[in-house]
MARGU-56201 format. One record per atom (N, C-alpha, C): residue number from 1; residue in one letter; atom name; x, y, z. Coordinates in steps of 0.2 Angstrom, whole numbers, always signed. Layout:
# MARGU-56201
+-----+-----+------+-------+-------+-------+
:   n : res : atom :    c1 :    c2 :    c3 :
+-----+-----+------+-------+-------+-------+
: NUM :   A :   CA :     X :     Y :     Z :
...
+-----+-----+------+-------+-------+-------+
END
This chain:
# MARGU-56201
+-----+-----+------+-------+-------+-------+
:   n : res : atom :    c1 :    c2 :    c3 :
+-----+-----+------+-------+-------+-------+
:   1 :   M :    N :    +4 :    -6 :    +0 :
:   1 :   M :   CA :    +0 :    +0 :    +0 :
:   1 :   M :    C :    +4 :    +6 :    +0 :
:   2 :   L :    N :    +3 :   +11 :    -4 :
:   2 :   L :   CA :    +6 :   +17 :    -5 :
:   2 :   L :    C :    +6 :   +21 :    +2 :
:   3 :   S :    N :   +11 :   +23 :    +5 :
:   3 :   S :   CA :   +11 :   +27 :   +11 :
:   3 :   S :    C :   +16 :   +33 :   +10 :
:   4 :   T :    N :   +14 :   +39 :   +11 :
:   4 :   T :   CA :   +19 :   +45 :   +10 :
:   4 :   T :    C :   +22 :   +47 :   +17 :
:   5 :   E :    N :   +21 :   +43 :   +22 :
:   5 :   E :   CA :   +24 :   +45 :   +29 :
:   5 :   E :    C :   +30 :   +41 :   +29 :
:   6 :   H :    N :   +35 :   +45 :   +30 :
:   6 :   H :   CA :   +42 :   +43 :   +31 :
:   6 :   H :    C :   +46 :   +46 :   +37 :
:   7 :   S :    N :   +51 :   +42 :   +39 :
:   7 :   S :   CA :   +55 :   +45 :   +45 :
:   7 :   S :    C :   +61 :   +48 :   +41 :
:   8 :   N :    N :   +64 :   +53 :   +45 :
:   8 :   N :   CA :   +69 :   +57 :   +42 :
:   8 :   N :    C :   +75 :   +53 :   +40 :
:   9 :   D :    N :   +76 :   +47 :   +43 :
:   9 :   D :   CA :   +82 :   +43 :   +41 :
:   9 :   D :    C :   +82 :   +38 :   +35 :
:  10 :   I :    N :   +76 :   +38 :   +32 :
:  10 :   I :   CA :   +75 :   +34 :   +26 :
:  10 :   I :    C :   +79 :   +38 :   +20 :
:  11 :   E :    N :   +83 :   +34 :   +16 :
:  11 :   E :   CA :   +87 :   +37 :   +11 :
:  11 :   E :    C :   +84 :   +35 :    +4 :
:  12 :   F :    N :   +80 :   +29 :    +4 :
:  12 :   F :   CA :   +77 :   +26 :    -2 :
:  12 :   F :    C :   +71 :   +23 :    -1 :
:  13 :   W :    N :   +66 :   +24 :    -5 :
:  13 :   W :   CA :   +59 :   +21 :    -4 :
:  13 :   W :    C :   +56 :   +19 :   -11 :
:  14 :   S :    N :   +53 :   +14 :   -11 :
:  14 :   S :   CA :   +50 :   +12 :   -18 :
:  14 :   S :    C :   +44 :    +8 :   -17 :
:  15 :   D :    N :   +39 :    +8 :   -22 :
:  15 :   D :   CA :   +33 :    +5 :   -21 :
:  15 :   D :    C :   +30 :    +4 :   -29 :
:  16 :   V :    N :   +24 :    +1 :   -29 :
:  16 :   V :   CA :   +21 :    +1 :   -36 :
:  16 :   V :    C :   +14 :    +5 :   -35 :
:  17 :   Y :    N :   +13 :    +9 :   -40 :
:  17 :   Y :   CA :    +7 :   +14 :   -40 :
:  17 :   Y :    C :    +4 :   +13 :   -47 :
:  18 :   G :    N :    -2 :   +12 :   -47 :
:  18 :   G :   CA :    -6 :   +11 :   -53 :
:  18 :   G :    C :    -2 :    +6 :   -58 :
:  19 :   G :    N :    +1 :    +1 :   -55 :
:  19 :   G :   CA :    +4 :    -4 :   -59 :
:  19 :   G :    C :   +11 :    -2 :   -62 :
:  20 :   R :    N :   +13 :    +4 :   -59 :
:  20 :   R :   CA :   +20 :    +6 :   -62 :
:  20 :   R :    C :   +25 :    +7 :   -56 :
:  21 :   S :    N :   +31 :    +5 :   -57 :
:  21 :   S :   CA :   +36 :    +6 :   -52 :
:  21 :   S :    C :   +38 :   +13 :   -51 :
:  22 :   I :    N :   +38 :   +15 :   -44 :
:  22 :   I :   CA :   +40 :   +22 :   -42 :
:  22 :   I :    C :   +45 :   +21 :   -37 :
:  23 :   S :    N :   +50 :   +26 :   -36 :
:  23 :   S :   CA :   +55 :   +26 :   -31 :
:  23 :   S :    C :   +58 :   +33 :   -30 :
:  24 :   V :    N :   +60 :   +34 :   -24 :
:  24 :   V :   CA :   +63 :   +41 :   -22 :
:  24 :   V :    C :   +70 :   +39 :   -19 :
:  25 :   F :    N :   +75 :   +43 :   -20 :
:  25 :   F :   CA :   +81 :   +42 :   -17 :
:  25 :   F :    C :   +84 :   +49 :   -15 :
:  26 :   N :    N :   +86 :   +49 :    -8 :
:  26 :   N :   CA :   +89 :   +55 :    -6 :
:  26 :   N :    C :   +96 :   +55 :    -7 :
:  27 :   H :    N :   +98 :   +60 :   -11 :
:  27 :   H :   CA :  +105 :   +61 :   -13 :
:  27 :   H :    C :  +107 :   +68 :   -11 :
:  28 :   H :    N :  +111 :   +68 :    -5 :
:  28 :   H :   CA :  +114 :   +74 :    -2 :
:  28 :   H :    C :  +108 :   +79 :    -1 :
:  29 :   G :    N :  +103 :   +76 :    +2 :
:  29 :   G :   CA :   +98 :   +81 :    +4 :
:  29 :   G :    C :   +93 :   +83 :    -1 :
:  30 :   R :    N :   +93 :   +80 :    -7 :
:  30 :   R :   CA :   +89 :   +82 :   -12 :
:  30 :   R :    C :   +86 :   +75 :   -15 :
:  31 :   W :    N :   +79 :   +75 :   -16 :
:  31 :   W :   CA :   +76 :   +69 :   -18 :
:  31 :   W :    C :   +75 :   +68 :   -25 :
:  32 :   L :    N :   +78 :   +63 :   -28 :
:  32 :   L :   CA :   +78 :   +61 :   -35 :
:  32 :   L :    C :   +72 :   +56 :   -36 :
:  33 :   V :    N :   +69 :   +56 :   -42 :
:  33 :   V :   CA :   +63 :   +52 :   -43 :
:  33 :   V :    C :   +64 :   +47 :   -49 :
:  34 :   Y :    N :   +62 :   +41 :   -48 :
:  34 :   Y :   CA :   +62 :   +36 :   -53 :
:  34 :   Y :    C :   +55 :   +34 :   -55 :
:  35 :   L :    N :   +53 :   +34 :   -61 :
:  35 :   L :   CA :   +47 :   +31 :   -64 :
:  35 :   L :    C :   +48 :   +25 :   -68 :
:  36 :   D :    N :   +46 :   +20 :   -67 :
:  36 :   D :   CA :   +47 :   +14 :   -71 :
:  36 :   D :    C :   +54 :   +12 :   -72 :
:  37 :   H :    N :   +58 :   +13 :   -66 :
:  37 :   H :   CA :   +65 :   +12 :   -66 :
:  37 :   H :    C :   +69 :   +17 :   -70 :
:  38 :   I :    N :   +66 :   +23 :   -72 :
:  38 :   I :   CA :   +70 :   +28 :   -76 :
:  38 :   I :    C :   +70 :   +34 :   -72 :
:  39 :   L :    N :   +76 :   +37 :   -71 :
:  39 :   L :   CA :   +78 :   +43 :   -67 :
:  39 :   L :    C :   +74 :   +49 :   -71 :
:  40 :   Q :    N :   +70 :   +52 :   -68 :
:  40 :   Q :   CA :   +67 :   +58 :   -71 :
:  40 :   Q :    C :   +70 :   +64 :   -69 :
:  41 :   Q :    N :   +69 :   +69 :   -74 :
:  41 :   Q :   CA :   +73 :   +76 :   -73 :
:  41 :   Q :    C :   +69 :   +80 :   -68 :
:  42 :   A :    N :   +69 :   +79 :   -62 :
:  42 :   A :   CA :   +66 :   +82 :   -57 :
:  42 :   A :    C :   +69 :   +81 :   -50 :
:  43 :   V :    N :   +70 :   +86 :   -46 :
:  43 :   V :   CA :   +73 :   +86 :   -39 :
:  43 :   V :    C :   +68 :   +89 :   -34 :
:  44 :   F :    N :   +67 :   +86 :   -28 :
:  44 :   F :   CA :   +63 :   +89 :   -23 :
:  44 :   F :    C :   +66 :   +89 :   -17 :
:  45 :   A :    N :   +63 :   +94 :   -13 :
:  45 :   A :   CA :   +66 :   +95 :    -6 :
:  45 :   A :    C :   +64 :   +90 :    -1 :
:  46 :   T :    N :   +58 :   +87 :    -2 :
:  46 :   T :   CA :   +55 :   +82 :    +3 :
:  46 :   T :    C :   +53 :   +75 :    -1 :
:  47 :   S :    N :   +53 :   +70 :    +2 :
:  47 :   S :   CA :   +51 :   +64 :    -1 :
:  47 :   S :    C :   +43 :   +64 :    -2 :
:  48 :   E :    N :   +40 :   +67 :    +2 :
:  48 :   E :   CA :   +32 :   +68 :    +1 :
:  48 :   E :    C :   +31 :   +72 :    -5 :
:  49 :   D :    N :   +35 :   +77 :    -7 :
:  49 :   D :   CA :   +34 :   +81 :   -13 :
:  49 :   D :    C :   +36 :   +77 :   -19 :
:  50 :   A :    N :   +41 :   +73 :   -18 :
:  50 :   A :   CA :   +43 :   +68 :   -24 :
:  50 :   A :    C :   +38 :   +63 :   -25 :
:  51 :   I :    N :   +35 :   +60 :   -20 :
:  51 :   I :   CA :   +30 :   +55 :   -21 :
:  51 :   I :    C :   +23 :   +58 :   -24 :
:  52 :   A :    N :   +22 :   +64 :   -22 :
:  52 :   A :   CA :   +16 :   +67 :   -24 :
:  52 :   A :    C :   +16 :   +68 :   -32 :
:  53 :   W :    N :   +22 :   +71 :   -34 :
:  53 :   W :   CA :   +24 :   +72 :   -41 :
:  53 :   W :    C :   +23 :   +66 :   -45 :
:  54 :   L :    N :   +26 :   +60 :   -43 :
:  54 :   L :   CA :   +26 :   +54 :   -46 :
:  54 :   L :    C :   +19 :   +51 :   -47 :
:  55 :   T :    N :   +15 :   +51 :   -42 :
:  55 :   T :   CA :    +8 :   +49 :   -42 :
:  55 :   T :    C :    +4 :   +53 :   -47 :
:  56 :   L :    N :    +5 :   +60 :   -47 :
:  56 :   L :   CA :    +1 :   +64 :   -51 :
:  56 :   L :    C :    +3 :   +62 :   -58 :
:  57 :   R :    N :    +9 :   +61 :   -60 :
:  57 :   R :   CA :   +11 :   +60 :   -67 :
:  57 :   R :    C :    +8 :   +53 :   -69 :
:  58 :   I :    N :    +7 :   +48 :   -65 :
:  58 :   I :   CA :    +4 :   +42 :   -66 :
:  58 :   I :    C :    -3 :   +43 :   -67 :
:  59 :   D :    N :    -6 :   +47 :   -63 :
:  59 :   D :   CA :   -14 :   +48 :   -63 :
:  59 :   D :    C :   -15 :   +52 :   -70 :
:  60 :   Q :    N :   -11 :   +56 :   -72 :
:  60 :   Q :   CA :   -12 :   +60 :   -78 :
:  60 :   Q :    C :   -10 :   +56 :   -85 :
:  61 :   G :    N :    -7 :   +49 :   -84 :
:  61 :   G :   CA :    -5 :   +45 :   -89 :
:  61 :   G :    C :    +1 :   +47 :   -93 :
:  62 :   V :    N :    +6 :   +51 :   -89 :
:  62 :   V :   CA :   +12 :   +53 :   -92 :
:  62 :   V :    C :   +17 :   +48 :   -92 :
:  63 :   P :    N :   +20 :   +46 :   -98 :
:  63 :   P :   CA :   +25 :   +41 :   -98 :
:  63 :   P :    C :   +32 :   +43 :   -95 :
:  64 :   A :    N :   +36 :   +38 :   -93 :
:  64 :   A :   CA :   +42 :   +39 :   -91 :
:  64 :   A :    C :   +47 :   +42 :   -96 :
:  65 :   R :    N :   +51 :   +46 :   -95 :
:  65 :   R :   CA :   +56 :   +49 :  -100 :
:  65 :   R :    C :   +63 :   +48 :   -99 :
:  66 :   L :    N :   +67 :   +46 :  -104 :
:  66 :   L :   CA :   +74 :   +45 :  -103 :
:  66 :   L :    C :   +77 :   +51 :  -103 :
:  67 :   H :    N :   +82 :   +53 :   -99 :
:  67 :   H :   CA :   +86 :   +59 :   -99 :
:  67 :   H :    C :   +93 :   +57 :   -99 :
+-----+-----+------+-------+-------+-------+
END
């Protein structure tokens, strides 16, 4: 089940949402996002913001993009 509650010591988190793989990775205090195992060109201040962005893109039917 998708949960956006995280402790401050988590560096990586992944799940499946809408049948698609999503993950977030804390890289030096900035959260990178992966959609379908593809790094997206977006960086976030919090894991919650990163997950919200990923789920919105899936809800909108946006494909993962290679960068």
